[in-house]
C-alpha positions in Angstrom: -155.8 -61.6 16.0 -154.4 -65.3 14.3 -150.2 -66.6 14.3 -149.5 -68.3 11.6 -145.8 -70.5 11.6 -144.5 -71.6 8.9 -141.8 -75.0 8.9 -140.0 -77.3 6.6 -138.0 -75.2 4.7 -134.4 -75.1 3.6 -131.6 -76.5 1.4 -132.1 -79.3 -1.5 -131.5 -79.8 -4.8 -133.0 -80.2 -8.5 -136.1 -82.6 -8.8 -136.6 -83.3 -4.9 -138.7 -82.8 -2.3 -139.7 -80.8 0.7 -143.3 -81.0 2.5 -144.1 -77.2 4.4 -146.6 -76.9 7.1 -148.2 -74.0 8.7 -148.7 -74.1 12.2 -151.8 -71.4 13.0 -153.6 -70.2 16.7 -156.8 -69.8 17.2 -160.4 -71.6 17.3 -161.5 -70.3 14.3 -159.2 -72.5 11.3 -162.0 -74.5 10.1 -163.6 -71.2 8.9 -160.7 -69.7 6.9 -159.5 -70.2 3.3 -155.6 -70.5 3.3 -153.1 -70.0 0.8 -149.7 -70.1 -0.1 -147.0 -67.7 -1.4 -143.0 -67.5 -2.5 -141.1 -64.0 -2.2 -137.9 -64.9 -4.8 -135.3 -61.9 -3.8 -135.3 -59.6 -5.9 -139.1 -60.3 -7.5 -142.0 -59.9 -5.5 -144.2 -61.8 -3.4 -146.6 -64.5 -5.8 -149.4 -66.8 -5.1 -149.1 -70.5 -5.1 -152.1 -72.2 -3.8 -154.7 -71.8 -2.3 -157.1 -73.9 0.1 -160.6 -73.5 0.4 -161.9 -74.4 4.2 -162.7 -78.0 3.7 -160.1 -78.9 1.7 -162.0 -80.0 -1.7 -161.2 -77.1 -4.0 -157.4 -76.1 -4.6 -156.0 -73.7 -6.9 -152.8 -72.8 -8.4 -150.2 -71.0 -10.1 -149.7 -72.3 -13.0 -145.9 -72.9 -12.0 -147.4 -75.2 -9.3 -149.5 -77.1 -10.6 -148.4 -81.4 -11.2 -146.1 -80.5 -8.9 -147.5 -78.6 -5.9 -150.3 -79.8 -3.7 -151.8 -77.8 -1.1 -154.0 -79.9 1.4 -154.9 -78.9 5.1 -155.8 -80.5 8.2 -158.2 -79.0 10.4 -158.2 -81.6 13.7 -154.2 -79.9 13.9 -154.5 -76.5 12.3 -152.1 -76.8 9.4 -151.8 -76.8 6.1 -149.0 -78.1 3.7 -147.8 -77.5 0.7 -146.0 -80.3 -0.4 -143.5 -80.3 -3.1 -142.1 -82.0 -5.6 -140.0 -82.1 -8.9 -138.5 -78.9 -7.2 -136.6 -76.4 -9.3 -133.6 -73.3 -8.9 -136.6 -71.4 -9.6 -139.1 -72.4 -7.1 -136.0 -71.5 -4.4 -137.9 -68.6 -2.2 -138.8 -67.4 0.9 -142.5 -69.3 1.6 -145.3 -67.6 3.4 -148.9 -69.2 4.5 -151.6 -66.7 4.1 -155.3 -66.8 5.9 -157.1 -65.6 3.2 -159.7 -64.0 5.3 -159.5 -62.0 7.6 -155.7 -61.7 6.1 -152.8 -62.6 8.4 -149.3 -63.5 6.7 -146.7 -65.9 9.2 -143.7 -65.1 9.0 -142.0 -67.4 6.3 -139.6 -70.3 5.6 -136.4 -70.2 3.0 -136.7 -73.0 0.6 -133.3 -73.1 -1.7 -133.3 -75.5 -4.6 -129.5 -75.7 -6.4 -128.9 -77.4 -9.5 
């Protein structure tokens, strides 16, 4: 069982930045591919970014490319999502997840006002 706890969400204005964090329990964190997903009101959950076990390989949704950066610190059992140039359409609940095995955090709210 892996527990994931996100933090760092909040209310910001368009163009601002936020950094989300997700800390994981357990000793096997460094063996998990990790990812960030988001779910906007009335929409399905969607992929945002993922990172491989050593942090050297990342992938992004088109909506995140060039603005968001995923990273991890295996010594701290933590992944991050640096979000720059935020837009109102980035408003969503952001979830971190381990992608193998699959576990989800409880989510952190991000609201971007125009």
